[in-house]
Phi, psi and omega in degrees: 000132177263128181295145177266116184288154174289132180305130179082355181276157175300159181297151182263126177298149176293163181235137186278357188217058178281160178297137175276164176301322180298324179292320178300320178300317180293317180301314182293322177297319179294317178297322178295321182287323190239346188246192179220148175304134182096353178301148179270126184239135176243134164247105184281354176228068200278347181056232180271017167085029178301334181301332185289348175299335180290346175299329180302334184258011172098008179264154176263127184235146173225135175244150172233130183219133184287328184268116182303325181300320178278325182298327184285004178290340183209136181294345177275001178255129178262148171281121182185178185253124181298340179270359179210071188285142183272048183228155175288163175302146173055050182270328192243147176278325180226145162244122178236120187201164174228106179286171172302148183268353181074022183256204186291349172297342180279352177303135181220030174285164175275116181291134180248007181226167185278005182294154182289133179239116178256090179218162176300316183300313185282329176288320180291325177097001176199173181299144180285158172306139182303338180267359183286120183290347178294348181262000184258122169293158178304124182167194187299313182297320176303313183292320178299313183294318181286332174299317178297320180295316181290326175298317179291323177300317179296324180298317186272353178273135179296154177299130184082008178282180188239142174240122182246116191241121172264123185212165184206137170282168175213171182249131176229125182052042176081001183242137178289132177262118190272066181293317183301317183295324178297314179299317178301311183297319182292316180294323174301318179295335178278351179107023177260135176263134179279121180262327187200152172231120186241121178283134179234114179273119180230169178292132176266159181292128186238031182213153171053212183284353178273001181295127182230164168295161185279074174271135182282155164283153176228137173260119178260125181254118182245153169238133176294132191287348178058031181278000000 
């Protein structure tokens, strides 16, 4: 999906990890199963605002994005920090989002050769905000930052609301990095019950240092336990 720019606004930098068509199908199926038309949906890591496509189907959407260049792709996206959301407690019925995967998209060196670089840094065109999780490889800092984000997500989600998470493992030095399981374990510890795991087959990166084994993306559907 190509973002629609605001009339008269500066051009929007491309984003290396937009929602695929297959993900929209899963999101809509999940909303049909668990939600209602008119439900309020938040994407706290909204990128170029793909979440707003769900407005076409009668849902209310809000995006939060740390990088102004990407946030200006849609008037429904606010510039802000997912770890410090500007909303009251229990504001949203759903949170639907895809965090950074902690893989090679996090590379942020200055390229010195003409080879294609598919990273957040190179698509944005400048260094990322220091709080942007897109710059962290899988490791302690990645986990610390996402722990803060999930704690804040639970605060703004209504009791008994749903969190829909698109996530993916990756391979580093021949070993699978179990990123998905960490997110599941942390959200379970916050009081979310796992309702469903949906495999989503998408195109994997097939060039340069981003080449990975064909690991699927997975959509994890959680419900806040309302305890």
